[in-house]
N, C-alpha and C positions, 0 to 999 in steps of 0.2 A: 503494499500499499503506499503510495507516494503521492501526497497532495500538498500543493504549494497555498500558503495562506496569504490572502491579499493585504489591503490597505490596513485594516485593523485585525487584531488577533482575539479569538475566543478561546478561552482556556478551557480544560476539560470541565471545569465547574460551571461553565456558560457564561462567565464574565467577560464582556466585551471591553477591550482596552480602547482607549481613545486614539484616533488616527493620528493626532498631533504627536503622539509618542512612537512615531515610526522608528523602526529598527534599522541598524546599520547594514543588515543583511536579510534576505528573504528567509522566513521560517518554512520548514518542510515537515509535514507529519510523517515520522519515519521511526518504526520501532527498531532500535539496535540494542543488542544485549550488552550491558555494561557492568562493571564492578565499581563501587563507589567506596572509597576508603579515606580514613583520616582519624582524627583523635577526638573522643568525647570530651565534655567540659571537664569530667573527672580525671582525665588523663589515660583512660582505657582506650584500646584500639577500636575503631568502628569500621566495619566492612559489610556491605550489603551487595547482593547481586539483584539488579533490576533491569529495566530497559527504558530507552528514551521514549518520550511521547512526541516531542518536536525537537528538531535540531536545526542549527543555523551555523554560520561560519564563526560565531563568537561564542558558542555554548550549547545549552540544551535545556529542556524542560523535562522532568521525570518525577516519578513518585517515590518516596521513601518511607519505611516504617521507622527508621532510626531518626531520633529528634536531632536537628542541627539549627544553627543560629545564623542570621543575616551577617554576612562578613566573614563567616568561618571558611577556612581554607581546606579543601578536600582534593583527592586525587581521583581522576575517573579513568577507567581502562576500557577501551573498546575491545570487547571479547572476540570479536570477528578478526581484527588485525593485530591484536596483542599490544597495540600502542596505548601509551599512558601519558597524560598530561595533568597539569595541576589547574585548579580552578577555585573560584570564589562563589559561595552562596549569595545571591543577589536578591531573591524573592522567596517567600514561604507563604503557601496558602493551604489551610486545612481542607481535606476532601473526605467524603464518606468512607467509612471502613478503617478509620484510624490511620490513614495514610496522610503524608504531607506532599503537596505538589511543590517541587524545588526548581527555582530558576538558577542555572549555573552559568558562570561567565570563565571562559578561559583566562588564565593570567597573562598569557602570551598569545599572539595571533596564531591560529592553528586552523586555518581555512580548509585544509585537507584532512583533518582529523577523522570526519565521517565519511571520506572517500565519496563525496557528493559534489557536483559541480553546481553551485549556486548561481541563479540568474542575478544579473546586475541589479542594484537597488532600485532602479526606476522601472524595472519590469513588472508587468501585470499580466494576468489571464486574458485582459481585454487588449494586449499589445497586438499589433497586426501580425507580428512574427509568431504569436501563440497559435499552436495547432488546435483545432476544435475537435472535440470528442464527436465521433460519428458512430452512432449505434449500429450494429450489424442489420437490423431492421431497416433503417433509413437508407443504408448503403445498398441493400438489395432492391429496395423500391426505386432508388435512382438508376440502377442498371437496368431493370425491367422497362423503365420509361424510355430509354434511349432506343 
């Protein structure tokens, strides 16, 4: 499943963010298995396997059971590639089921971390270059009319 989110972003909790809060890069709904690790407030090791909900060139949105705090430093490992990078917790929202939706930002630019080619910031599904989805039904109807 690969879906590009347009001007504003709707979180999994259904909250629509203001289009004025545009991001530096396009967000893509893409589940990728990751391991998040770091240190709890009491100094014990934190480690949790999860998957991303949304990725972009600057970080990810995911859900964790482990409590974390804004500004906390974590490491995230892409389980597909084995690549690991440091990140900072930028946003936390509670979601049903005792989970927290966590917005992570890479501490260094890592546009290739997810192995996705992100569209330029000014791109939109309404752009002339965007390919339109054609259902198999409408395609066969167009072929039989010719």
